C-alpha positions in Angstrom: 11.6 9.7 15.8 9.0 7.1 15.5 11.0 3.5 14.7 9.9 -0.1 15.2 12.5 -2.9 15.5 10.5 -6.2 16.3 11.1 -10.1 16.1 8.1 -12.4 17.4 5.8 -15.2 16.5 2.0 -14.9 17.5 -0.4 -17.7 16.5 2.0 -18.5 13.5 2.2 -15.6 12.4 6.1 -14.5 12.5 7.2 -10.8 12.1 10.7 -9.7 11.6 11.2 -6.0 10.5 12.9 -2.8 10.8 10.5 0.4 10.2 11.4 3.9 10.7 8.3 6.0 10.4 8.7 10.0 9.5 6.2 12.5 9.6 3.1 12.0 7.0 1.5 9.3 5.8 3.5 5.7 5.5 1.5 3.1 3.4 1.7 -0.6 4.7 0.7 -2.7 1.9 0.4 -6.9 2.0 -1.2 -9.7 1.1 -3.5 -11.4 3.9 -2.4 -12.8 6.9 1.5 -10.8 6.1 1.4 -9.3 9.4 -0.2 -5.7 8.8 -2.6 -5.9 11.6 -0.7 -7.7 14.1 2.4 -4.7 13.5 0.1 -2.3 14.6 -1.1 -4.0 17.5 2.2 -4.3 18.4 3.8 -1.1 18.4 0.3 -0.1 20.1 1.0 -2.1 23.1 -2.1 -4.5 22.2 0.5 -7.7 21.4 3.5 -9.0 22.2 6.5 -7.9 20.6 8.8 -10.7 21.1 12.2 -8.8 21.0 13.4 -5.7 19.5 12.9 -2.0 20.4 10.0 0.3 19.7 10.3 4.2 20.1 7.6 6.8 19.3 8.4 10.2 19.1 12.2 9.3 20.7 10.4 7.9 23.6 11.0 4.0 24.1 8.0 2.3 25.0 9.6 -1.3 24.5 12.7 -2.4 24.6 13.3 -6.6 25.5 17.0 -6.1 26.4 15.8 -3.3 29.3 12.4 -5.2 29.7 10.5 -1.8 29.5 7.0 -2.3 28.0 4.9 0.4 28.4 1.0 -0.3 28.6 -1.1 0.8 25.9 -2.6 3.8 27.8 0.9 5.1 28.4 2.0 4.9 24.4 0.3 8.1 23.4 -0.7 6.3 20.1 -3.9 6.7 18.2 -5.5 3.4 17.1 -8.3 3.2 14.5 -9.0 -0.8 14.3 -10.0 -2.6 11.1 -13.7 -2.8 12.7 -15.6 0.1 13.7 -15.0 1.4 17.2 -17.0 4.3 18.0 -19.6 3.7 20.9 -22.9 2.7 19.4 -24.7 4.4 22.4 -23.3 7.8 22.4 -23.8 10.2 19.7 -20.8 11.3 17.5 -20.5 14.2 19.5 -20.3 12.1 22.8 -18.1 10.0 21.4 -15.6 13.1 21.1 -16.2 14.4 24.4 -15.1 10.8 25.6 -11.8 11.4 24.1 -11.2 14.9 25.7 -12.0 14.1 29.1 -8.6 15.7 30.2 -9.7 18.8 29.5 -11.6 21.5 31.5 -15.1 21.6 30.5 -15.3 24.6 28.0 -11.8 23.7 26.5 -13.4 20.0 26.0 -16.6 21.7 23.9 -14.2 24.1 22.4 -12.0 21.3 20.9 -14.5 18.8 20.0 -16.4 21.6 17.8 -13.2 22.5 16.2 -12.4 18.6 15.4 -16.0 18.0 14.2 -15.6 21.0 12.2 -12.7 20.0 10.7 -13.6 16.6 9.5 -16.9 17.9 8.1 -19.0 16.1 10.6 -20.7 19.5 12.3 -24.2 18.4 10.9 -23.8 15.1 12.4 -22.8 15.8 16.0 -26.0 14.2 17.8 -26.3 11.2 15.3 -25.7 7.9 16.8 -22.8 6.6 14.2 -25.0 4.0 13.2 -26.9 6.2 11.1 -23.6 7.2 9.4 -22.1 5.6 6.4 -19.2 3.6 6.7 -16.6 6.8 5.2 -18.2 9.4 7.7 -18.0 7.0 10.7 -14.1 5.9 9.8 -14.4 10.1 9.6 -15.7 10.4 13.3 -13.3 7.3 15.1 -10.2 9.5 13.4 -11.4 12.8 14.8 -11.9 10.8 17.9 -8.5 8.9 17.7 -6.8 12.9 17.3 -9.0 14.0 20.3 -6.2 12.7 22.2 -3.4 14.1 20.9 -1.4 11.2 19.9 2.6 11.4 18.8 1.4 8.5 16.1 -1.8 7.4 14.2 -2.3 3.6 13.7 -4.7 3.0 10.7 -6.2 -0.6 9.7 -7.5 -1.6 6.5 -10.4 0.8 6.7 -10.5 1.6 3.1 -10.2 5.5 3.5 -10.9 8.5 0.8 -8.4 10.9 -0.7 -10.5 13.8 1.3 -10.4 12.2 4.3 -6.3 11.5 4.2 -6.3 15.5 2.7 -8.0 16.7 6.2 -6.0 14.1 8.4 -3.0 15.7 6.6 -3.6 19.2 7.4 -4.8 18.0 11.4 -2.1 15.6 12.2 1.5 16.3 11.4 3.0 13.7 13.2 3.8 10.3 11.8 1.0 7.8 10.2 1.2 4.2 9.6 -2.0 3.3 7.4 -2.6 0.0 6.2 -4.4 -0.2 2.7 -4.7 -2.4 -0.5 -4.9 0.9 -2.8 -2.0 1.7 -4.5 -4.0 4.5 -6.3 -4.3 5.9 -2.9 -0.9 5.5 -1.8 0.2 7.3 -5.3 -2.0 10.2 -4.4 -1.5 10.6 -0.7 1.3 8.4 1.1 4.6 9.7 1.7 6.3 6.3 2.1 5.2 3.3 0.9 6.4 -0.4 2.7 5.8 -3.9 1.3 5.4 -6.2 3.8 5.2 -10.2 3.3 5.8 -13.0 4.8 6.2 -10.6 8.3 9.2 -8.7 6.2 9.6 -5.7 4.8 10.9 -6.4 1.0 10.8 -2.6 -0.2 10.8 0.2 1.9 10.8 4.1 0.2 8.9 7.3 -0.8 5.7 5.8 -2.2 5.8 6.8 -5.7 9.3 5.4 -6.2 8.6 2.1 -4.8 5.1 1.9 -7.0 7.2 3.0 -9.9 10.2 1.0 -9.4 10.0 -2.2 -7.8 13.4 -3.9 -6.5 12.3 -7.4 -6.6 10.0 -10.1 -8.3 8.2 -9.9 -4.4 8.5 -6.3 -4.8 6.1 -6.4 -8.0 4.0 -9.1 -7.1 2.7 -7.0 -4.2 2.1 -4.2 -6.4 0.2 -6.1 -8.7 2.3 -6.7 -11.9 0.3 -9.4 -13.9 3.3 -10.2 -16.1 6.2 -12.0 -14.2 8.8 -14.0 -16.2 11.9 -16.2 -16.0 14.5 -15.2 -18.2 18.2 -15.4 -19.0 20.5 -12.7 -20.2 21.9 -13.6 -23.6 23.4 -10.0 -24.5 24.5 -6.7 -22.8 25.6 -3.9 -25.2 26.2 -0.9 -22.8 26.9 1.5 -26.1 23.6 0.9 -27.3 21.9 0.6 -23.8 20.5 -2.5 -24.7 20.1 -6.1 -23.4 18.7 -9.3 -24.9 16.5 -11.8 -22.5 15.6 -15.2 -23.4 12.5 -15.9 -22.1 10.9 -19.5 -22.4 9.1 -18.6 -24.9 10.3 -15.8 -26.7 12.9 -12.9 -27.0 12.5 -9.4 -25.3 14.7 -6.4 -25.5 15.9 -4.6 -22.5 17.5 -1.8 -21.4 21.3 -1.9 -20.4 21.3 -4.1 -17.2 24.0 -2.4 -14.9 25.7 -4.8 -12.9 24.6 -8.2 -14.7 26.6 -10.5 -16.8 25.9 -12.4 -19.5 24.2 -15.9 -18.5 22.5 -14.6 -15.5 19.1 -15.4 -14.9 16.4 -13.0 -14.1 13.0 -11.9 -13.6 11.4 -9.8 -16.0 7.8 -7.6 -14.5 5.7 -5.9 -16.5 1.8 -4.3 -15.7 -1.2 -5.2 -17.7 -1.8 -1.7 -18.5 1.5 -1.3 -19.8 1.3 -3.7 -22.5 0.2 -2.7 -25.6 -2.3 -4.7 -28.0 -2.5 -4.9 -31.5 -4.2 -6.5 -34.7 -1.9 -9.4 -35.5 -1.7 -8.5 -39.5 0.4 -5.1 -38.7 4.0 -4.6 -39.1 6.0 -6.0 -35.7 8.6 -3.4 -34.0 10.7 -4.3 -31.0 9.1 -6.9 -28.7 6.0 -7.5 -30.6 4.8 -11.3 -29.8 2.4 -13.2 -31.5 -0.4 -14.1 -28.8 -3.3 -16.2 -28.4 -5.8 -14.9 -27.1 -7.7 -17.3 -24.4 -10.4 -15.1 -22.5 -11.4 -11.3 -21.3 -13.1 -10.3 -18.2 -14.7 -7.4 -17.0 -12.9 -4.5 -14.6 -13.8 -1.4 -13.6 -13.6 0.8 -16.5 -11.5 -1.8 -18.3 -11.4 -5.0 -19.8 -8.6 -7.4 -18.9 -7.2 -9.6 -21.8 -5.5 -13.1 -20.8 -3.0 -14.4 -23.4 -1.2 -17.7 -23.5 1.8 -18.2 -22.3 0.6 -15.9 -18.9 0.7 -12.4 -20.5 -2.2 -10.0 -19.3 -3.1 -7.1 -21.4 -5.6 -4.3 -19.9 -7.7 -2.1 -22.2 -9.7 0.8 -21.8 -13.1 -0.5 -22.8 -13.5 2.0 -25.8 -9.6 0.2 -26.5 -11.2 -3.0 -26.3 -14.4 -2.2 -28.6 -11.9 -1.2 -31.5 -10.2 -4.5 -31.6 -12.2 -7.1 -30.3 -13.0 -8.6 -33.9 -9.0 -8.9 -34.4 -9.2 -12.4 -35.7 -5.1 -12.5 -34.8 -3.5 -10.8 -31.7 0.5 -9.4 -31.7 1.2 -8.2 -28.0 4.1 -5.6 -27.5 6.1 -5.4 -24.5 7.6 -1.3 -24.6 11.6 -1.8 -23.2 10.7 1.5 -21.3 8.1 -0.3 -19.1 10.2 -3.4 -18.4 11.5 -3.8 -14.9 13.7 -6.6 -14.4 15.2 -8.2 -11.3 
């Protein structure tokens, strides 16, 4: 088991969390200054942990109560920092050879050759790291970290691609803690996802479950939900599996909210890509709202429409071209797409 339970304050940044890391990739997502890098440095032994306990593969590497605090070199962590860490005066192969120094010469050469082949770097073995693209330098850094056969791999925010994560998953069967802001990458490649805000885990679980089902307003914000509204529950109908929510400027129909009472204050969230946009003259349906378009802005492969009242919708370029001449607008919040906390 790999498990970190820590509480500390370093340079006005406080951490207070309990995180278990099973085998596979666990993605760590959070805003700037939320403590992501600090957490990695504490686990690796590069920053003080304050109070708590850290276990790596069932071995205690830090325990404040019994005053155990192993140095970084004895924690068996592979650590890939946010900045390039390859030795610039060595070739790619020499960087890996340095990490493989504990083996005899023939075994060392064999292991380095296998790792270069696995990470698709065989054609770059005699190049200086500066000659590589950022994505290939990252491959070389991860390959070097794995040469030491770590029990845990920590990767700070380095924007890996999907092919690299597939190679990593096949090359290393231990736990990986990966800092990233790419939710698509998390959905496709991470086994688990931890959302970190102000030094605390606000939600943790299987990556796809967390992304699809945020449990709080804080989780929805971290997951990029653009539409966030306060509401009160005006009606509950378990027989019809319906709820009616009164927001400041409109009323919404939602699925039945088990465990809530009429009059409860709740928060409503919906992703911009789940909001549907229609011409104003069509016959309205459930959760259709008249809307005033304020502005549009370009996004990669999409257009973001911002309406009065804090409503945002994301359309493909083709969808926007079909509707850009609308004289009036309606937005639709499909009940199944609403998340209520």
